[in-house]
C-alpha positions in Angstrom: 84.7 181.2 177.9 83.4 180.7 174.0 83.2 178.0 172.1 82.0 176.6 168.6 81.2 174.0 166.8 81.6 173.6 163.8 80.0 170.3 161.1 81.3 169.3 157.8 80.2 166.4 156.2 81.9 164.4 153.3 81.3 161.8 150.8 83.3 158.9 152.4 85.3 158.7 155.8 88.3 158.0 153.6 87.7 161.9 152.7 87.1 163.5 156.0 90.3 161.6 157.5 92.1 162.9 154.7 91.3 166.7 155.6 91.1 165.5 159.0 95.0 164.6 158.4 95.4 168.1 155.7 94.7 170.3 159.5 95.8 169.0 162.1 99.1 170.3 161.9 98.0 174.1 162.5 94.9 172.5 164.9 98.0 171.7 167.7 95.8 173.6 170.8 93.3 175.6 169.0 90.9 173.5 167.9 89.7 169.3 168.8 89.0 167.4 165.6 87.0 164.5 165.9 85.9 161.7 162.9 82.8 160.1 162.7 82.5 158.0 159.5 82.3 161.0 156.9 81.8 163.9 159.4 84.4 165.8 161.4 83.7 168.3 163.8 85.8 170.7 165.4 85.1 172.2 168.8 87.5 175.0 170.1 87.0 177.9 172.9 88.6 180.8 173.7 88.9 183.8 176.0 87.0 186.1 174.0 84.9 186.6 170.5 87.7 188.0 169.1 89.9 185.1 170.0 86.8 183.0 168.7 86.6 184.3 165.6 90.3 184.4 164.5 90.5 180.6 164.8 87.3 180.1 163.2 88.3 181.7 160.5 91.8 180.7 160.6 90.3 177.2 160.3 87.0 178.1 157.7 90.8 178.9 155.2 92.7 176.0 156.0 89.9 173.8 155.3 88.8 175.4 151.9 92.5 175.2 150.9 92.6 171.1 152.3 89.1 170.9 150.2 90.6 172.3 147.5 93.8 170.3 147.2 91.9 167.2 147.0 90.1 168.1 144.2 86.6 168.8 146.1 85.7 172.8 145.1 84.5 175.5 146.1 81.1 173.9 149.3 
């Protein structure tokens, strides 16, 4: 089993919560998300590296869209 944890820091807790809520529908069963104040922690597991990479790629694409939608622009 392979695992990956990604952390994203936002300007404030409200922004982090907004991004987290935007991603919840897409992450069901694949990615768990924890908010610690203004930081989002994404954890994912997969049976093989290829599946883990696909999950991470999808997550990063969704994060980018959510951030652009709320006006954060490129990270």
